[in-house]
C-alpha positions in Angstrom: 42.7 -23.0 22.4 43.9 -26.6 22.9 42.1 -26.8 26.3 38.7 -26.3 24.5 39.6 -28.3 21.4 40.4 -31.3 23.5 36.9 -31.3 25.1 33.8 -33.0 23.6 30.6 -31.1 22.8 27.8 -31.9 25.2 24.3 -32.2 23.6 22.0 -29.6 24.9 18.2 -30.1 25.0 17.5 -26.9 26.9 16.9 -26.5 30.6 20.1 -24.5 31.2 20.6 -20.8 30.9 22.5 -19.4 27.9 25.8 -17.7 28.8 25.6 -14.0 29.7 28.0 -11.5 28.2 30.6 -11.9 30.9 30.8 -15.7 30.3 30.8 -15.2 26.6 33.7 -12.8 26.7 35.6 -15.2 29.0 35.3 -17.9 26.4 35.9 -15.6 23.4 39.5 -15.2 24.8 40.0 -18.9 24.4 39.2 -19.0 20.6 40.8 -17.1 17.7 39.1 -14.4 15.8 35.5 -15.3 16.5 33.0 -12.4 17.0 29.9 -12.4 19.2 26.8 -11.0 17.5 23.1 -11.0 18.1 20.3 -12.2 15.9 17.0 -10.3 15.3 15.6 -11.8 18.5 18.7 -10.6 20.5 20.1 -14.1 21.0 23.8 -14.3 21.0 25.9 -16.4 18.5 29.5 -16.5 17.5 30.7 -16.1 13.9 33.9 -16.2 12.0 34.8 -15.8 8.3 37.6 -17.7 6.7 39.3 -16.7 3.4 40.6 -19.1 0.7 42.3 -18.8 -2.7 39.4 -20.4 -4.6 36.1 -22.3 -4.4 37.6 -25.8 -4.1 39.6 -24.8 -1.0 36.4 -23.3 0.6 34.5 -26.5 -0.2 37.2 -28.8 1.2 37.2 -26.7 4.4 33.4 -27.0 4.8 33.6 -30.8 4.3 36.1 -31.0 7.1 33.8 -28.9 9.4 31.0 -31.2 8.5 32.9 -34.2 9.8 33.8 -32.5 13.0 30.1 -31.4 13.4 28.9 -34.9 13.0 31.5 -36.3 15.4 30.5 -33.7 18.0 26.8 -33.8 17.4 26.8 -30.0 17.1 26.1 -28.4 13.8 27.0 -24.8 12.8 25.3 -22.7 10.2 27.6 -22.6 7.2 27.7 -20.1 4.3 30.4 -20.4 1.7 31.4 -19.6 -1.8 34.3 -18.6 -3.9 37.2 -17.9 -1.6 35.3 -17.7 1.7 33.4 -19.7 4.4 31.4 -18.0 7.1 30.6 -20.2 10.2 27.9 -19.3 12.7 27.6 -21.2 16.0 25.0 -21.2 18.7 22.9 -23.6 20.8 19.4 -23.4 19.4 17.9 -25.3 22.4 18.8 -22.4 24.7 18.7 -19.6 22.1 22.2 -18.5 22.9 25.7 -19.7 23.7 27.1 -22.5 25.9 30.5 -24.0 26.3 30.0 -26.5 23.5 29.7 -23.6 21.0 33.3 -22.6 21.9 34.5 -26.2 21.9 33.3 -26.5 18.3 34.9 -23.1 17.4 38.2 -24.3 18.9 38.0 -27.5 16.9 37.3 -25.6 13.7 40.2 -23.3 14.4 42.6 -26.3 14.5 41.8 -26.9 10.8 
């Protein structure tokens, strides 16, 4: 995981292909507990749910993710509430996954 966490997210404005399933599974092995899913349009994304003892701990975790996201210029979709935070990551410009998505996941895992 440190290998990816030490990298910097690279902004993507499109023009590159999204990872195929083989590439996605190669990168999934480098992060902890993330799941690959598809949206209604069959675009891939990764998602992970984190559990906490209360709302405040969930909120504090989300604020830390927000700082990482701003520093990396890569912003996940976040859903949280009492005792949980669900993080969804993809690269919207390519409608799928790229290395930066896994870099962000690895950085989040370090929290």
